[in-house]
Kinemage of the C-alpha trace (Angstrom):
@kinemage 1
@onewidth
@group {chain A} dominant
@subgroup {mainchain}
@vectorlist {calphas} color= white
{ca met a 1} P 6.841 -35.390 -308.054
{ca ser a 2} L 6.277 -33.463 -311.308
{ca leu a 3} L 5.148 -29.825 -311.492
{ca gln a 4} L 2.504 -29.220 -314.170
{ca leu a 5} L 1.438 -25.836 -315.522
{ca asp a 6} L -1.815 -26.611 -317.280
{ca lys a 7} L -2.726 -23.872 -319.774
{ca leu a 8} L -1.393 -21.295 -317.306
{ca arg a 9} L -2.011 -17.678 -318.326
{ca ile a 10} L -1.098 -14.579 -316.330
{ca leu a 11} L -2.659 -11.319 -317.443
{ca arg a 12} L -2.228 -7.678 -316.550
{ca lys a 13} L -5.485 -5.996 -317.457
{ca asp a 14} L -6.198 -7.572 -320.858
{ca his a 15} L -2.572 -8.227 -321.769
{ca ala a 16} L -1.300 -11.809 -321.473
{ca met a 17} L 2.222 -11.701 -320.028
{ca val a 18} L 2.752 -15.410 -319.340
{ca ala a 19} L 1.398 -18.363 -321.335
{ca leu a 20} L 2.794 -21.795 -320.437
{ca asp a 21} L 1.484 -25.329 -320.851
{ca leu a 22} L 4.142 -27.813 -319.729
{ca thr a 23} L 5.343 -30.306 -317.136
{ca val a 24} L 8.636 -30.176 -315.207
{ca ala a 25} L 9.754 -33.645 -314.172
{ca pro a 26} L 11.623 -34.541 -310.959
{ca gly a 27} L 15.296 -33.623 -311.353
{ca glu a 28} L 14.567 -31.424 -314.388
{ca val a 29} L 15.443 -27.714 -314.402
{ca leu a 30} L 13.324 -25.496 -316.643
{ca thr a 31} L 14.915 -22.090 -317.245
{ca ile a 32} L 12.740 -19.049 -317.952
{ca met a 33} L 14.554 -16.095 -319.545
{ca gly a 34} L 13.554 -12.666 -320.792
{ca pro a 35} L 13.996 -8.936 -320.179
{ca ser a 36} L 13.032 -7.206 -316.943
{ca gly a 37} L 9.289 -6.684 -316.664
{ca cys a 38} L 8.298 -9.552 -318.969
{ca gly a 39} L 6.686 -11.570 -316.161
{ca lys a 40} L 9.394 -13.985 -314.986
{ca ser a 41} L 9.188 -13.217 -311.262
{ca thr a 42} L 5.413 -12.766 -311.554
{ca leu a 43} L 5.224 -16.369 -312.772
{ca leu a 44} L 7.022 -17.598 -309.641
{ca ala a 45} L 4.779 -15.460 -307.441
{ca ala a 46} L 1.745 -17.072 -309.085
{ca leu a 47} L 3.123 -20.567 -308.540
{ca val a 48} L 3.629 -20.018 -304.805
{ca gly a 49} L 0.208 -18.385 -304.428
{ca ala a 50} L 1.358 -14.786 -304.019
{ca leu a 51} L 0.271 -13.230 -307.317
{ca pro a 52} L 0.035 -9.426 -306.916
{ca ala a 53} L -3.457 -7.959 -307.123
{ca ala a 54} L -2.613 -6.133 -310.374
{ca phe a 55} L -2.513 -9.494 -312.178
{ca ser a 56} L -4.997 -12.278 -312.833
{ca met a 57} L -4.406 -15.937 -313.672
{ca thr a 58} L -6.221 -18.694 -315.509
{ca gly a 59} L -5.315 -22.360 -315.892
{ca arg a 60} L -4.122 -24.804 -313.256
{ca val a 61} L -1.022 -25.610 -311.230
{ca leu a 62} L -0.595 -29.261 -310.268
{ca leu a 63} L 2.105 -30.762 -308.065
{ca glu a 64} L 2.459 -34.550 -308.032
{ca gly a 65} L -0.892 -34.715 -309.824
{ca arg a 66} L -2.671 -32.711 -307.115
{ca glu a 67} L -4.119 -29.345 -308.020
{ca val a 68} L -2.714 -26.560 -305.821
{ca thr a 69} L -4.020 -23.594 -307.840
{ca his a 70} L -6.251 -22.263 -305.079
{ca leu a 71} L -4.274 -23.357 -302.018
{ca pro a 72} L -2.622 -20.749 -299.762
{ca pro a 73} L 1.184 -20.458 -300.074
{ca his a 74} L 1.992 -22.451 -296.921
{ca lys a 75} L 0.084 -25.481 -298.234
{ca arg a 76} L 1.649 -25.635 -301.707
{ca gln a 77} L 4.995 -27.138 -300.626
{ca met a 78} L 6.998 -25.040 -303.068
{ca gly a 79} L 10.367 -23.649 -302.042
{ca leu a 80} L 11.287 -20.201 -303.379
{ca leu a 81} L 14.866 -18.900 -303.350
{ca phe a 82} L 15.470 -15.196 -304.107
{ca gln a 83} L 18.417 -13.072 -305.255
{ca asp a 84} L 18.911 -11.946 -301.656
{ca asp a 85} L 19.537 -14.621 -299.049
{ca ile a 86} L 17.075 -12.984 -296.607
{ca leu a 87} L 18.619 -14.552 -293.504
{ca phe a 88} L 17.104 -13.448 -290.204
{ca pro a 89} L 19.678 -11.249 -288.411
{ca his a 90} L 18.255 -12.016 -284.935
{ca leu a 91} L 18.791 -15.774 -285.397
{ca ser a 92} L 22.000 -17.785 -285.519
{ca val a 93} L 22.900 -19.824 -288.591
{ca ala a 94} L 21.349 -22.883 -286.915
{ca gly a 95} L 18.305 -20.821 -285.957
{ca asn a 96} L 17.834 -19.775 -289.568
{ca leu a 97} L 18.017 -23.383 -290.698
{ca gly a 98} L 15.623 -24.477 -287.969
{ca phe a 99} L 13.125 -21.872 -289.147
{ca gly a 100} L 12.728 -23.876 -292.359
{ca leu a 101} L 11.930 -27.131 -290.577
{ca pro a 102} L 8.264 -28.018 -290.064
{ca arg a 103} L 7.406 -27.902 -286.356
{ca asn a 104} L 6.473 -31.575 -286.133
{ca ile a 105} L 9.813 -32.841 -287.496
{ca pro a 106} L 11.671 -34.944 -284.873
{ca asn a 107} L 15.432 -34.794 -284.280
{ca arg a 108} L 15.612 -31.154 -285.301
{ca ala a 109} L 19.183 -30.635 -284.059
{ca ala a 110} L 20.394 -33.660 -286.031
{ca arg a 111} L 18.648 -32.434 -289.190
{ca ile a 112} L 20.247 -29.007 -288.821
{ca ala a 113} L 23.672 -30.527 -288.236
{ca glu a 114} L 23.226 -32.707 -291.323
{ca ala a 115} L 22.312 -29.647 -293.412
{ca leu a 116} L 25.389 -27.791 -292.164
{ca arg a 117} L 27.610 -30.720 -293.144
{ca ala a 118} L 26.005 -30.968 -296.600
{ca ala a 119} L 26.654 -27.256 -297.132
{ca gly a 120} L 30.265 -27.439 -295.947
{ca leu a 121} L 29.405 -25.318 -292.905
{ca glu a 122} L 29.978 -27.853 -290.149
{ca gly a 123} L 30.423 -26.204 -286.736
{ca met a 124} L 29.019 -22.848 -287.887
{ca gly a 125} L 25.575 -23.300 -286.352
{ca pro a 126} L 26.140 -20.812 -283.487
{ca arg a 127} L 27.512 -18.117 -285.809
{ca asp a 128} L 25.830 -14.789 -286.503
{ca pro a 129} L 24.805 -14.772 -290.215
{ca ala a 130} L 26.460 -11.359 -290.567
{ca thr a 131} L 29.864 -13.022 -290.047
{ca leu a 132} L 29.450 -15.343 -293.049
{ca ser a 133} L 30.760 -14.786 -296.558
{ca gly a 134} L 28.362 -14.276 -299.456
{ca gly a 135} L 28.773 -17.867 -300.577
{ca gln a 136} L 28.199 -19.226 -297.089
{ca arg a 137} L 25.052 -17.134 -296.721
{ca ala a 138} L 23.784 -18.401 -300.093
{ca arg a 139} L 24.286 -21.998 -298.963
{ca val a 140} L 22.459 -21.354 -295.682
{ca ala a 141} L 19.530 -19.810 -297.582
{ca leu a 142} L 19.359 -22.805 -299.916
{ca met a 143} L 19.543 -25.380 -297.116
{ca arg a 144} L 16.849 -23.509 -295.151
{ca thr a 145} L 14.594 -23.731 -298.211
{ca leu a 146} L 15.307 -27.440 -298.668
{ca leu a 147} L 14.720 -28.183 -294.973
{ca ser a 148} L 11.138 -26.991 -295.449
{ca ala a 149} L 10.665 -30.204 -297.514
{ca pro a 150} L 9.472 -28.570 -300.751
{ca arg a 151} L 8.028 -30.736 -303.511
{ca ala a 152} L 9.237 -28.248 -306.136
{ca leu a 153} L 11.963 -25.591 -306.147
{ca leu a 154} L 11.612 -22.112 -307.664
{ca leu a 155} L 14.769 -20.041 -308.177
{ca asp a 156} L 14.401 -16.281 -308.713
{ca glu a 157} L 17.860 -15.208 -309.971
{ca pro a 158} L 19.531 -16.570 -306.833
{ca phe a 159} L 23.060 -16.342 -308.294
{ca ser a 160} L 22.908 -12.821 -309.734
{ca lys a 161} L 24.649 -11.052 -306.831
{ca leu a 162} L 27.556 -13.498 -306.582
{ca asp a 163} L 30.914 -12.894 -308.259
{ca thr a 164} L 31.788 -15.097 -311.219
{ca gly a 165} L 33.863 -17.793 -309.494
{ca leu a 166} L 31.502 -18.093 -306.560
{ca arg a 167} L 28.488 -18.146 -308.862
{ca asp a 168} L 29.780 -21.285 -310.584
{ca gln a 169} L 30.286 -22.997 -307.226
{ca ile a 170} L 26.886 -22.078 -305.778
{ca arg a 171} L 25.102 -22.949 -309.033
{ca ala a 172} L 26.611 -26.421 -309.037
{ca phe a 173} L 25.798 -26.892 -305.338
{ca thr a 174} L 22.187 -25.750 -305.827
{ca phe a 175} L 21.482 -28.049 -308.770
{ca gln a 176} L 23.107 -30.964 -306.953
{ca gln a 177} L 20.922 -30.425 -303.884
{ca ala a 178} L 17.789 -30.099 -306.050
{ca gln a 179} L 18.468 -33.163 -308.196
{ca asp a 180} L 15.248 -34.940 -307.117
{ca leu a 181} L 12.948 -31.908 -307.402
{ca pro a 182} L 11.194 -30.290 -310.367
{ca thr a 183} L 12.891 -26.895 -310.566
{ca ile a 184} L 12.104 -23.641 -312.363
{ca leu a 185} L 14.965 -21.147 -312.688
{ca val a 186} L 14.345 -17.504 -313.598
{ca thr a 187} L 17.473 -15.711 -314.812
{ca his a 188} L 18.971 -13.103 -317.152
{ca asp a 189} L 22.240 -15.032 -317.345
{ca met a 190} L 22.746 -17.557 -320.144
{ca asp a 191} L 25.542 -19.175 -318.099
{ca asp a 192} L 22.950 -19.999 -315.431
{ca ala a 193} L 20.708 -21.510 -318.089
{ca arg a 194} L 23.501 -23.599 -319.611
{ca ala a 195} L 24.546 -24.876 -316.171
{ca ala a 196} L 20.955 -25.985 -315.525
{ca lys a 197} L 21.184 -28.313 -318.565
{ca gly a 198} L 17.470 -28.180 -319.310
{ca ala a 199} L 15.040 -26.460 -321.647
{ca ile a 200} L 15.246 -22.656 -321.911
{ca leu a 201} L 11.947 -20.878 -322.559
{ca ser a 202} L 10.490 -17.393 -322.614
{ca val a 203} L 7.437 -16.688 -320.433
{ca thr a 204} L 5.301 -17.203 -323.538
{ca gly a 205} L 6.613 -20.725 -324.039
{ca glu a 206} L 8.978 -19.852 -326.907
{ca leu a 207} L 11.918 -22.271 -326.963
{ca leu a 208} L 15.112 -20.206 -326.634
{ca ser a 209} L 17.603 -23.085 -326.592
């Protein structure tokens, strides 16, 4: 279930912003760090197939040995978690989780209940997301992403808006839930990178730690 970036280059006009040639193994977390505007989030957008028109890309993206470079986002099976939880306000907690499940998955209610238990949110399915704490919302967003059955997980500074104590808790929960997936974490926070316990690179492939 590895994620391979084969001579991946992302350019803006003639300027190369991202240059990576590496493989992320199942259960491995690769952290990408760097200042704002260096191309970290653009890299994740390219991996999910949503590269903005101002950029171009060369190289290949392979997931489990299958090239996905030219596939549309919904066929790449990559889960992307943002800074904001982006829960749907018109859906209950259970409804938000169900949104992540593929339509052909049987026993949907049981799968949702299982996700709530794993997130420590048992019995909260009928709740309005607006009534949840920040940490509870973060866990719902993560479980919704995982219920979509991704083959790789991309994290775009998902802990940056949490206070310090809660950030430690949600970080640990996220990495535990993603322990079988190749994961790429984009962050400004060295504590996030240390908690990930993997290689720390710049977008140009420079080893930072």
